[in-house]
N, C-alpha and C positions, 0 to 999 in steps of 0.2 A: 504495499498499499504504498500509502504517501504523508509525506509532511502539510499538513493544511492551516490556517490560518482560526484564528480566534476570532475571527469577525465571521467566517464562516460558521463554525460553530455556535456564535452566540445570534444571528439569525434565527438556524432550525429550534434554538432553545427558545429563543422568543415568541416563534410562531406556536410552539407546544406545550408551551407553558409551564417549563420546567427548569433546573439548572442543571448545569455540569457540573465534577469536581475536579478542582484542580488541585493535585496532589504532587507538594514536595518530594523528589527523588533524592538519592544522595550515593548512589553508587549501580549496579549494573541489576543487580537481582532485586530489589526492590522496583525499579523501574520496571525489570520484566514483572513484578508482581501486578503492577499498577495496571501494565498493556494488557496482561492475560485477561484482568479484572475485564476489561474493556471486552475484550473478546469474549468473553464465558457471558456476559449479559448484555453482550451485543449492545452497547451503550459508546455514546461520544467521549471522547475523554481529552483532559489538558493534564500533561506532565511539567513540572515546573522545577526550574533550576534556581539556588538563589546563588545571588555572587560569588559566595563562597565557594557554591559547587563548583563555578565558571574558574573560577583560580586553580580550584582540588585537581578536576579532569579536564580543563582546556576547551575551549568550544569547539573547536574541531571535533574534539575528541567525545564532547554530548552530542554532536548535530551527528556524526557517524552512527552512533551507539542507539540512539533514541528510533532513526529511520531504518537501520538495521533490525531491530527489535520488533517496531511496525510492521515488517517485511515480514518477519517473520509468525508473527500471531495474525495477518493479513487486516487490523485494522489501521487507519487513519489516526493519527494523533495530532495534536496542539503541542507545539515543543513551545514554552511561556519563559522568560527571564524574570523572576519575581522580586519586585520590591531593589530596582536597581537604583544607586543615585549617581550613579558616574558615566556620564556622557559617552566617554569614549571604550568604558565597556558594553554598555547597551550599541552602539554602533558595530565594536567587533563581532558583537553577536548577531546581529543583521546580516553585517554583511557574511558570515560564517552560514547561515541557515536557520536561525532559530526565526519562528512564524509569529509569533508575538512575542512582544517586549511590555514589561510596567516599569515607565518611570515615576521613583515616588520621591516628588519635592514638597511634600506634604508639609516636613517640620520648616518650609521658609514660609517668607512672607508670601502673600495671594500672588501678585505681581510676578515675583521671580519663580514661583511656579507654573505661572503662565507661560512664563517667558522659556526656559527650559523644557516643559511640556512640547510646547510651540515646536520648537527647536528637531526634537525628539519626534516628533509627527510629519514634520517634514522632510526630515531624512528617511524613515518608515515607508513614507510613502514611495520611494524608486525603486523597493523590492516588494513592494506590495504586502505590507509588515504590519502584524495590527498591533495600537499601543493601548494601555492603560495606563489610567494616572489616578493619584488618590487627593480627594480633597477634606477636610477634614482632620484627624489624629487619631488611630486607630493603633494604641500602643501596647506596653507591653500589661501583663496582667496587672491590674490598678484600682483592685479592692479597698485600696484602703484613702483612697480620692473621694471626697463626698460625691454624693448623685449630683450638685449644680455644679462642681467644676468639671465633673467627665462628661456631662451634657453642655458645658460649653466648647469641646472642641469635638463637638458633632458634627455633623455637615449640614449645612444651611440648606436649603431647598433652594432659596433664589439664586444663590450663591454658586449652588450647582449647576443649574439650567446658563448663570452669565460664563460659568468655564468654560462648558462645554463651547458657547461659545465664541471666547477668545482664544481659545485652544485647536480650535478650527480641523476636527478631524480626531477626536480618539476614538474606540470605537467601545470601549469600558470606562467604567470608573467605579473605583474602591469609595462607600462612604462607610465615612464612621457612625454609626447605630446604637450600640454598646456593647461590640463585642470586643475582644482584646486577643493579643497573639498570648500564646501557651497554654497551660492547664490554669481552669479555676476553681477558684477556692468556694465561691458560690456563683449560684447559676446567673448568667447573664441577662440581663433586661431587654431585649429587643426595643426602639420605639418604632412598632411597626406601623404608626400615622406618618413620619417621618422618611420609611420606606416608600411608602403610597404616596405621597406629595412629590418623591422626587422621580417618582416614575411617572409621573402624572407630568412631570414641567418636561423630561429628558426620555422621553418615549423610545428614541431611535439609539438610546446610549445606555448599553448594557451594564446593570445593577450588579458589584462585586461587592462579598460578603468575605473578611477577611477575618481570624481568629478564629474557624468555624471547629476545633476541635472540642469537645466538651457543652457544644450548644444544645439544649435537647431536641429532638426528633422532631414535635409536635409546630415548634417555635421555627428549625429550618422551612416548614413544610407552608407556613404562614406565611413567610418572605420569602417565598419562592411564589406563590400566589400574588402578595404584591408588588412584585417584578425584580426578586433577585434571579438572577439567571449565572452567576456563577459564584462558586463557593470555595474557598481556598481550607485546605486539609494538611497540617506538614507535621504539627505537633504528636497528634496522634500517630502519626506514620514513624517519627524517627524514637518515639518511646516504648511505644508496645509493637510496633512493626519491626525496626531495627533491634535498640538498646537492649529490649528485654529478652527477647528470642538471643541475642548473640548472648550473653550473661547466661541465660541459660544452660543452653547448650555447648557453649564451649568449655562450661565447666565439668559438664558432664563424658565429654571425648578423652580420650587417652590421648597422649600426648605426641605420637605418632598418627593420627587421624585424621582421613582427608578433608580440610576445611571447607571444600563444596557443600559436605553433607550440612554443616550449620546455616551455609548461605542457602541451600536450600532452602532450609527452615523459615527463613529472611523472604524468598520471594514467594510462601505459602501463607503466613502472616500476614503480608501488606497485599497479595493479590485477596482473603478475605477479610480486611477493612477496607479496601476499596470498595468490593462487592456492595456491602453491607450501605456504603455510601451511596452508591449509585443507585439502590433499590429508594433507599431516603430521598434524595432530589429528584425523583422521577424520571431518568434518565434511562433506565433500563427499557432495551427495545427500541431506544429510538434512536440508533445509529443508521443514518437516512441515505452516508455516501458508500 
């Protein structure tokens, strides 16, 4: 199969009223598990690499690996660069074949965010690459921050509309509506009215929910009904699909055992986690490519 753009996956998701999971990978076996899940569930899928993953594996290595696994399993894959802040890194990923990139300038002023995002949109357009941006602040686990302080960082609907106009062409927008990266100490409280209003104001720009690990399944379903089309899952795959599995099986193995036996368990657990999320997000059976 082939690598496809985020734009194409999001258009189908909007028509079908579901969300596509965007799953972080850290190496060969767990991206195999992610893509194997897409094949098993006949689901669209986004495999995403963080800038740290890019530094570790290299842009060309990642593109070749994901394209090859896509061919092995016979499913199309969106290859996405997640939470990139460096313009040169983004350009290298685009040049080497990533089909989607995220520019995260949400920590900067509004105008600085617009300016760098517009630069990325212009560069990406030359290769037909999709662009995700972020407005508002989806931080780390912020349970010690008061409700009013946290809400002050949420994405303002009118500002979202203005941002889409000012950046001239983003395909997706990550919004701050009550989620956070990492594990939650308490269940997150999503601002569903805010999601609905942002979707109403920018219906042609796909809404992205970051910090998906630990969000209650019913909250996912409601957010999707209100317009969320891309949901990021990273922490769960890192700790549950990778770290816990490695710790458990590596400790049980004799010194001279084949390490691939451990990594096979990583692939299986990552596939299991990903398949379940596809069912929750409503993308199972929706691979129309």
